[in-house]
N, C-alpha and C positions, 0 to 999 in steps of 0.2 A: 764919907758918913752922910753929907746930902744929897751926893748921887743916889745914894742906894735908899736913902728917904722918901726923893722924891719919886723914885720906882716905887717903890712901896705904897706909898700916897696914891699915885694914879691906881695899881692894883688895887687897893683898896677899895678906890672909887669905882672901877669896873663891875667887883665882885659885888657892891653892892647895889647899883645900879641894874646889875644881872638879876641880882634878887629879888627887885622890885619889880621889874618885866614879867618875870616868871611868876612872880606871887598877883600881878594884874591878868597876864591872862587866864589863869588858873581861874580865880574869882569870876573874870568876864565869861568865860566858858562855865560854870557853874549856874552863872545869873542866865547867862542863856538857853540853855538844857533847862531848867527849870521852869523858865517861860514856855519853851516849847513842848514841854512834858503837862504843864498846865492846860496848853492848848487844844491838846491831843487829848486828851481826857474828857475833857470837856465837851468837846465836838463828839467824842465817841456816844455821849450819853443820847444824840441826836438822831443816831441812827437807828430809827424803829421801823425802818423800811416803809415809811409811809409818805406821802406825796408833801415835794419840800423839805426832805430829810436833808439832802446835801446842801441846801440854801441855807438851812437854820445851823447847820452844825458849820460852814464856812464863816458865818455870821458870827457864832460865839466863839469862836478859833479865834478870828481875829479882834472882837469887839468886847468879849465880857470880861474882860481883867486887861490892863497894862502893865507895864514894867519899864524901870528905867534903870540905867546905869552912868554914875557917873566917869567909868572909865573909857570909854569909846571916845577916839578923837573926831569921828564925824557923825555927832549926835546921841543924845541920852536915852531915846524910845526903842526900846526891842520890840520891834516891828513882826505881825507874820508875813511873809513873803508869797508863799502858795499851802493851798491845803488840796491834796488831793485823795480818792475816793478808790478805794478795791473790792472786789468781790472775794477774792481768793488772796492771800498774803503768803509768801513761801518765797523758796530760790526766785521763782520768776513769778511775780505780783503779775494779778490780771485785774487791770482796770475796770473799775464797776462801769456800767452801761446806763445808771439811773439812779431812782432812790432807792426800790426796791430793793436791789443787790448791792447795796453799799453798806458792808459789812466791817473794812475795817476805813480808819484815815489817815493820811500822813499829815504834820504839821510842819512846814520848811521855814524856818525864821531869814530874814535877811538879813546878809552877812554884815559883821559891824567891825571895826578896824581899832588895833590897839598900836599907837606910837609908841616907839621904844626909845627908851633911856643911855642904854648902854652903846648901843649900835653908832650913834652921833659919835659917842666918846673914842670909840675905837676907831671908826671911818668916818673921820670930819669930815666929806666930800660935798656936804650941801644939798644932796639926795634926800628924798624923803623915806624914815625910816620907822617901819609899820608892818604887821599882818594881819590879814582879815579872818576871821574865825566864823564859822559857821554850827548849825542847832539844827537837828531834825528831832520828831518824835513819832513813833507810831502807836495807836492806841485801836481796842476793837470793845465793842460792848456784845454782852452774852445775856439778855435780859430775861430775866424771867417774873414769871408770877404766882404768885403764893395765894393758899386759902380760894382759890377756883373753882365750879363746880365742873364734871366733865362734859362740858356741853360745845357745839359746836354749829357753825351757820356759812354756809356759802353764800358770799357776797354778789349781790345783784347787779351789783356795779359791773361785772363783767360783760353782762348783755344789753346794760343800759347805765352810761354814765352818771345819771342824776340818781342812779338808785346806789351808788356810793355808799356803802353803812358808814362810812368816816366822816360823811358830811353834815357840817353842822346846821345844814336844811334840813335834814333829815331825821334829827330828834326829835322825839314825841311820836313818830310812827311804831303802829304796831308789828310786830314779825311773829310768824309763827315757827318757832325753834324748832319744833321737832312738829312734822305733821303726822296724824292718825295712821295706823297701820290699815294697809289696802285702800289706800287712796290712791287718784290720780296722779297725782303731785309729788316731789320727792324733790330735797335740795339738790341733790346728785346722782350718780349710780347707784342704788341700793336705797334703803331706809337707813338716814343718817340723821345728824344732829346728836350725837353720842360721840366723847372721845374717850380711850381708853386712858385707864388711871395713868399717873406719872409714872408707876411700876412696872407699865404695861399689863395689867389686870383690866377684862374685861366681862367677867364673869356678870350674871345679874344682881346677883346678890353686891357684888363691887360697888356696881354701878350705881343701885338702890345707897349704900350706906354713903358712900360719896354725893348725892346727891341729897341726901336729908342732914347732913353734917353741918353745926352750925358755922364752922371754922374747919374746910377740908388740909387734912394737917402736911398734903404734899404742894410740890410747886411746878409748875409747867413750865420749860424752857420754852424759846421759841419755833422748836419744832414738837408737832404733838404728833399721834396717831390716831387713826379712827376706829368707833367700834361698830361694826356693824351689826346689823340685829334688830329685833323689836324691841325686846322685852319690857313689855306692855304694863302687866303689874308694879313691875320694878320701876318703871319710869315715874308712874303715876303715885307711889306710894312717897320715891323720894320728893319729888316737889310740892306734894301735899302735907308734907311735916311742916310746911311755912305755914298753912291755913286751917289749923285745929279741927279736923274733922273728927267725927265722933269714932274711935277705935283705931283713929291713926298715929304716926310716930309722934315723938313728943318736941316741944319749943316752937311753937307758931311765933309768928310776927306781931306785934302789936294791936296791928290791926291788919284784919283779914276778910276785910268784905271783899267780895269781887266787883270790878270796872266792865261795861260794857266793850265790846269791841268796835274798831275802829268798822266806819259805816261799809266798806266793800268787803270785809272780810267778813262782817255779818251775813252779807247779801249773797257770798260766793265761795261756797270752801275753799275752791282752789286758789284761791289769791292769796300768794304767800307774805304779803307787804301792803299795806294800807297806807292810808293817807294821811294819818293822826288824828281823823276828825272822828268826833266819837259824840254821842249825845248826854254830853256833860248837863243839858237843862232837863232832861228826864232823869236823870239818874238824882240828879240832887234834890230834885222836887220829891222824888220818891224815897230817899233816905234820911232829909233833912227837913223838907219842906220850905216854899216860898223860890226865892230866884237865887240862882249863883250869886257869891259877894262880888261886888264890884270890882274887889282888888284880884280875882281870878279870872275878869273877863277884860281886863285893861288893855289893851293893845290889837295888833290884827289877829293875833291867833288866842282864841282861847285857852284855860289851862290844860296844862297833861295830866293823865291818870295820877303820875308820880308825886307831882304838886297837889292834886288834890288827897292822896294819900298822907305826905306830908300836913298839909294843912288842918285833916281832921286829927291829926296829933298834936296840933297847936304847936308843930314848930315852924320858928320864924326862918324863912329861906329867901333868898334871892332869884327874881323871875325877871325876864326878858323872852315871852312870848312863850315858846315850850322850853326855853335856854333855863336851867335850872342850877345855884348856887346854894349847896349846903352840905354842912354848916355854913354858916357867916363868920368870916373870918377878918373885921375889918370892913374898911370902906366900900361899898360895891363898887363894880366897874361900871364905865357909861354906859347907857340904857337899859342897865337893870334897878328895877325898883324893889325893895322891903316888903314882904309880906309878911302881915304879922296877925296869927289867929287869935280870935279874943280868948279861948281856950281848947280844950280837949272838944272834938265833937265828932267821934268814932261811932256810925251807926250801932241802932242798938232796935234787935227785936225779941221780945222774950216769947215770940210763939214760935219762933223759928233759931231759937239757939242752939249755935254750931254747924248752922248753916250759912255759907259765907255770901250766897245771893241775898241774904237777908241782913245777916248780923255779923257786924263787926269785930266784934270785943271777944278776943278768945279767953277760954275758961282755963286751959294749962298757962303752967310757966311760961312765959315770953322768953323769947332765946336771950341770951347775954349780949348780941349786937344787935337789939334792938330793931330801930328804923330799917337797917341794911338787912335785917333777915331774908326779905324781898327782892334783893336786890342782887344778880347773880354777873359773871364774870363772864363773856364769852367769846372764844375763840373766832376769827373770822379767815376763812379758808378759799382759794383762789380754785373751787373745784374744776371748773373748766380748763384752765391754764394747766393744772398742777393734775388732771384726771384723775379726780379722786376715786376711788371704789377701793371696796375689800377694806381689808384690815392694814394700814399701813401708814407710815409717817408722812409726812407733810410740812413743809415749811408754812409759819403764822405772818414771817415778815413782821411781826411784833404788832399784831392787828388784833389788838381785843377790843368788845365792847363791854360796857356794864349794861345791863338791861332791868327795867321792872318786872319782875313779875303780877301782871294784871287780873289774872284768875288762877282759882285750881285747876286743877285737871281731870276733866270728867268723859272726854273722848278720845284721851291717849294722846292728844296733840299740847302742846307748851307754848303759850302765851305770850311774848315781853314787849315789851314800850322801850325803845332805844333812849338810854339818859345821855350817853357822852362814849365818845372812844377813850380807850384807855391808854396812858403814858407813864413815863416812871416820873413825871411832872404833877400828875394828877390825882395819880392812889398811891398808898403807902403801901401797897402789896404786888405795887410794878418794881422792881429792880434792875437798876438798870447794869449793874456787875459789869461796871469799866477795869482793862489791866490794859499798860503798856507791854506790846510786843515787839518791841525795838527802840 
């Protein structure tokens, strides 16, 4: 009985130790996989095709979160060992060549060691008894932007890197979003500036409806299709719905005043992008009398048209040169100052009511999205590299701009001022749509 009891005691201890070892390995494997999954999904959000996407994704995967476990015998931290990027992921993954074609991210954790309880009992040789566990995760993002009008622009940075539309230094500069028909300039082969709707529609009536919509119903993915053709009156009507013109479409912005063009665009109709310098002093004297408020003059650059637009509505915003934060939520970042208008001061001219050149107060019911009625989201295409022409589908690589419509359309051209590049982190209508794929 003693011999049998001793045998079964050893057996029971072995079974118990085995259960503990298996359980510890299972828990650690789950912890490591959770860490890898979270790192990969957080990193995938950063894959927007912009400069620095890989660096941001790597930093997020490695540092955005930390996880510890008491199970490993070689330390508690579950750290990321390697972050890899792919343009295509399948049976034979294709490594990405840079930020633009990084579509998929792979996160690999450092192997972690589990020391066994059972094996030393069954094999008391004095050797180390452990197993290394590994974990990896692969994720991809398929960003999409909703409530955006069918507008696109070619990136001038293709010809001149200093004119890259995503650069912070270009915020506040004016762009001719859609040149007037018959002009000698164009953004690419053909007369562009317009996108097909997400469902593929390119008819003039459909484009007009989408341009005039307060909140367009459909969403654009990373790939968009161009809509060639002039569509002159429809484009004019769609944009001017924001400007309270007599006989026009409903729901204008709360301030419909027209702002002056950049001096370069005013002087030369073939210029597609100005410097951001506009005659704010003349505008202010004509519309408000006196000098521009000091808080709109402070710093190396005078206020942008978008900032004046917010000021005239009595809206508080943060300003750093032409950089703008609105709405203000909490403390402003370093370099920004709070601009607090004394109240609403939209230009009024009873003698020229309903003329945006003189009168900014709308007579119709204001759009439900308020100040944002004059903001548009614009896809930026690499027209040279992609050979943009005709009605075809092209990648945006996640490049979208938010722009402020500076004036109503009277010569069939659309003029906008760069507010900032869009990303899932600064626009609630820009969604990352991340998913694990392996």
